[in-house]
C-alpha positions in Angstrom: 0.1 0.0 -0.1 1.3 3.5 -0.7 0.3 6.1 2.0 3.1 8.2 1.0 2.6 12.1 1.7 -0.9 11.3 2.8 -2.1 13.4 6.1 -3.8 11.1 8.5 -5.3 12.5 11.8 -5.0 10.5 14.9 -8.0 11.2 17.4 -7.2 8.6 20.0 -6.2 9.8 23.8 -2.7 10.6 23.7 -1.0 7.7 25.4 -2.7 5.7 22.7 -1.8 7.7 19.6 1.9 6.7 19.2 1.4 3.0 17.9 -0.6 4.1 15.2 1.6 7.2 14.3 4.6 4.4 13.8 2.8 2.3 11.5 1.6 5.3 9.5 4.9 6.7 9.3 6.5 3.2 7.9 4.1 3.7 4.9 5.2 7.0 4.3 2.0 8.9 5.8 2.1 12.1 7.8 0.4 11.5 11.2 -1.7 14.6 12.4 -2.3 14.4 16.3 -5.6 15.7 17.2 -6.7 13.9 20.4 -10.3 14.3 21.1 -10.9 12.2 24.4 -9.0 11.8 27.3 -9.1 8.6 29.9 -9.4 9.5 33.5 -10.5 7.6 36.5 -14.3 7.7 38.0 -14.6 10.6 40.5 -15.5 7.7 42.8 -13.3 4.5 42.9 -15.0 2.6 45.4 -17.6 0.5 43.2 -14.7 -0.5 41.3 -12.6 -1.3 43.6 -15.3 -3.1 46.0 -15.9 -5.2 42.6 -12.4 -6.4 42.1 -11.7 -7.1 45.6 -14.5 -9.9 45.3 -13.6 -10.9 41.6 -14.1 -14.4 42.4 -17.8 -14.0 43.0 -18.4 -13.7 39.4 -18.7 -16.2 36.8 -17.7 -13.8 34.2 -15.6 -10.3 33.6 -16.5 -8.7 30.3 -13.7 -6.5 28.7 -15.0 -4.1 26.1 -11.6 -2.1 25.5 -8.2 -1.8 26.1 -8.9 1.2 28.2 -10.5 -1.1 30.7 -7.7 -3.4 30.7 -5.4 -0.6 31.8 -7.7 0.6 34.4 -7.9 -2.9 35.8 -4.2 -3.5 35.9 -3.9 -0.1 37.6 -6.6 -0.5 40.0 -5.3 -4.4 41.1 -2.0 -3.4 41.4 -2.7 -0.7 43.7 -4.8 -2.6 45.8 -2.4 -5.7 45.7 -4.8 -8.0 44.3 -3.6 -10.9 42.4 -6.7 -12.7 40.7 -7.0 -16.4 40.2 -7.7 -15.7 36.2 -8.8 -19.5 36.0 -11.3 -19.3 38.2 -13.5 -16.8 36.1 -14.4 -16.7 32.4 -13.1 -13.8 30.5 -15.1 -12.2 27.5 -13.4 -9.7 25.4 -15.2 -7.8 22.6 -12.8 -8.5 19.8 -9.3 -9.6 19.2 -7.3 -6.5 20.1 -9.0 -6.1 23.2 -8.2 -9.9 24.1 -4.5 -9.4 23.2 -4.4 -6.4 25.2 -5.8 -8.5 28.1 -3.2 -11.6 27.3 -0.3 -9.3 26.9 -1.3 -7.4 30.5 -2.2 -10.3 32.7 -0.8 -13.4 30.9 -4.2 -14.9 30.6 -6.1 -15.7 27.3 -9.8 -14.7 27.1 -12.2 -17.7 27.4 -14.3 -16.0 24.7 -14.2 -13.5 21.9 -17.5 -12.8 19.5 -17.4 -13.6 15.7 -17.8 -9.6 15.3 -16.5 -6.6 17.4 -19.6 -5.4 18.5 -21.7 -5.1 21.8 -24.5 -6.7 20.2 -22.5 -9.8 19.3 -20.7 -10.2 22.4 -24.0 -10.1 24.2 -25.8 -12.5 22.0 -23.0 -15.1 21.6 -21.5 -15.0 24.9 -21.9 -18.8 26.5 -23.8 -18.0 29.8 -26.0 -19.9 32.1 -29.2 -18.8 33.9 -28.3 -16.0 36.7 -24.8 -16.2 36.0 -22.9 -13.2 37.7 -21.3 -11.3 35.0 -18.8 -8.1 35.9 -19.1 -5.3 33.6 -16.5 -2.3 34.0 -16.5 0.2 31.3 -16.7 4.0 30.3 -19.0 6.4 32.0 -20.4 7.1 28.6 -20.8 3.4 27.6 -24.6 2.7 25.8 -26.4 0.2 28.0 -26.6 -2.3 25.0 -24.4 -5.1 26.2 -25.9 -5.1 29.8 -29.8 -5.1 28.4 -28.6 -8.0 26.0 -27.1 -10.1 29.0 -30.0 -9.2 31.7 -32.6 -10.3 28.6 -30.7 -13.4 28.5 -31.0 -14.0 32.3 -27.7 -13.0 33.4 -26.9 -11.1 36.9 -25.0 -8.3 35.3 -23.0 -5.5 37.8 -22.1 -2.5 35.7 -19.4 -0.6 37.1 -17.7 2.8 35.8 -14.3 1.8 35.2 -13.2 5.2 33.7 -14.5 8.5 32.5 -14.0 9.6 28.6 -13.6 13.3 28.4 -12.8 15.6 25.7 -9.4 16.7 25.1 -7.3 19.3 24.0 -3.9 20.3 22.2 -2.6 18.7 19.4 -1.6 19.9 15.8 -3.8 22.8 14.2 -5.8 21.0 11.7 -8.1 23.9 11.1 -5.9 25.5 8.1 -5.3 22.1 7.0 -9.1 21.1 6.8 -9.6 24.3 5.1 -7.0 23.6 2.6 -8.0 20.4 1.5 -4.7 19.2 3.0 -6.2 16.2 5.4 -6.9 12.8 3.5 -8.3 11.0 6.4 -9.4 11.0 9.9 -9.5 7.6 12.3 -11.9 7.0 14.9 -11.4 4.2 17.7 -14.7 5.3 19.5 -17.9 7.2 19.1 -16.9 9.4 21.9 -13.8 10.5 19.8 -16.2 11.5 16.9 -18.5 13.5 18.9 -15.9 15.6 20.5 -14.1 15.8 17.1 -17.3 17.7 16.0 -17.1 20.0 18.8 -13.8 20.8 18.7 -13.6 21.4 15.2 -17.1 23.0 14.9 -18.4 21.2 11.7 -18.3 17.9 10.0 -15.6 18.2 7.1 -16.3 16.2 3.9 -13.2 13.8 4.4 -13.2 10.0 4.5 -13.0 8.4 8.1 -11.7 4.9 9.1 -13.8 3.7 12.1 -12.8 0.7 13.9 -15.8 -1.0 14.2 -19.3 -1.2 12.7 -20.8 0.8 16.1 -18.4 3.4 15.6 -19.3 3.7 11.8 -22.8 4.3 12.6 -21.7 6.8 15.0 -19.9 8.7 12.1 -23.1 8.2 9.8 -24.9 9.8 12.2 -23.1 12.7 13.0 -23.1 13.8 9.3 -19.6 11.8 7.6 -20.4 10.8 4.2 -17.4 8.8 3.5 -16.9 5.8 6.1 -14.5 2.9 5.8 -15.0 0.3 8.6 -12.2 -1.9 9.7 -13.5 -5.0 11.5 -10.0 -6.1 12.0 -8.7 -3.5 14.2 -5.0 -4.3 14.3 -2.9 -1.2 13.1 -1.7 -2.6 10.3 -5.5 -3.5 8.9 -6.0 0.2 9.4 -2.8 1.1 7.6 -4.1 -1.0 4.8 -7.7 0.3 4.9 -6.2 3.9 4.6 -4.2 3.0 1.8 -7.5 2.3 -0.4 -9.0 5.8 0.3 
């Protein structure tokens, strides 16, 4: 693929942007940093800490983002809790999230759905009636997954693991957009789409690459007309999708 000279906007949080930027540079692209979200702990850590302290009481722990993995690692380390991961089933929403969990905790997830969506995870998760499920997630997460699991008879505990807030800073993309010098924008979350539009002030006519169908739907709803969906959200797959724009 040839991305030589293409300016690609990265909207991920600052601490998550470098990996994609490295891949883009390797393919000749010019990363444009425009962080639209920041990940911070919840205002009250008590519910999360209490849930982690009795992790063995749950049948399943569901991981819906790499941010969740990072937060869980931070809290478990801070609390000096060392879970017996063999005693609980781990469900991850996708391969990349599963790899993040494996890399961080040296434990392979029990289950990953066939498609990276909350709906698919909810309907495909092999649960029994009244099994206890711990679902730590963003404060902005939609209730879709929890609702499906409850509908299937699960006992779901939804815990706020982190807050997703608007970020500031990054490169000055306004003149680049005005001159047609931005070739594509990448989005890894629906909140990044919302905050991007808030920061820029309008929806530019620029192709966007969205990591998953749910995020692509959010892009369409926001007004973006040219949307590329990447189901396999490995970084090289994103670079490959960008090369086709």
